N, C-alpha and C positions, 0 to 999 in steps of 0.2 A: 817642888815647883821648877817646872821649866826655865822659869827665868833665873833659878841661881845657878840652873845649871849650865845657860848661855853663859854666864859672867866668870865663873867656876872655868870654861872652855876656849874664855877670849884670854884668863889670866896664863892657861898651860900652853897655850899658843906662844902668846908673846913669849914665855919660858923659852918653849923651843925656838922661837927666831934669835931670841940673844946667845944660844947656843950653840946653833946651827953654823956651822963655816960654809957652808957649801948653798944653803937655799935661804939665809935667813931674810930675805925679801918676802919671798913667797908665800914662807909664813907668816911675816908680818902682817902681811896683804888681808889675811883675812879676820882678822884681831878686829876691827871696825865693826863686821859682820855680824858675830858673835854679840857684839856690846850692843849693836843696831837691836838685836833680837831680844835682847833682856831689857830695853827700854820698852818695846812693843808690850813686853808681859805686864813692865812695870805700868807703864801705863794704862794698859788696860784694866789693871788693880786700884790705878788711882788717890793711893796714899803709901804713906812709909808704914807697913806693918813689920811685926815682930813674930811671924809663925814659926817654930820650934828655932828661935835664936838667930833668925835670918836678917833680920831689919831690910827686908826684902821693899822695895820702892824705889821711885823713882829718884830718890835724894843717895839710896847704898848703891844705882847703876852709875850714878857721876862718880862716886870716890872709887869705883873699879875701874871707870874710864881713865881716871886719874893713875892710878895702880898701874895701868897698861899703859899707860903713855913714859912714867917715870922705867918700865921694866924695857921700853925698845928705845931708852934714853933721847922723848922726847921732851924735855922738861920744861921748853917753852907752850907746848899744849896742854901740859899738866897744870900748869902752872893757870891759864885761860878756863881751863872745866872749872878751876877751885873760885875763880869767881863768879861763876853762875851758881852756885851755893848758897842760897838763902841761910842768915846767919841761923833763923828759927827751926828751921829742918831739920840742920844738924845738933840744937840743943837736944832735939828727942830721941837721940841715936846712945848706943850707951855708948859710957868712958870711952874704952877699947878701941872703938871703931873711930868718933873722932881724934884720938891723938895719934893712929894711922895715917889719917888722912892728913894729918899737920905734920907727921915722919914724912910722909910719900912728898907734899907739899915742898917740903923744905930740900928734899935729893931733886926735885924739879927743878926749885929756885935755882941750886947749887949747877946743875946741869944745864941751865940760862945762862949763868954766869951772872948770877942774882945773891952772889955770895953775903951780903948784910942781910939781906932778906932772909937768905936759906937760916940763919944764926937767929934773927929773931924769933923765925917761925920753930925753932926749936925749942926755944925758952918758954914760946906759948903750950908745947906740947908737953912739955916738961910738968 
């Protein structure tokens, strides 16, 4: 699945950007491109599949986008992306993916200064 490789590349790039003391901005700039490529493959697929337990599809691409924003300390952007994820799409995902999203959302809310919302989101994740 080429789309999953783009998602993993985006996360690796976001992690590298966070760890790099010399050129973090240059590394971070590549992340949206990888995510856009994954979105393109997901949109061609047209549904949320679960081949080889990847949960690959448009919804999982949004989950990775949230995680990348959190990794880059862009909490407000992470929270904004979660608002675009339909609840029905989340219901079809494995429980672990839903919990991971809620944890990422809580971190994004904390980064955005939404501490009360972060606590409520963590309670949902539990």
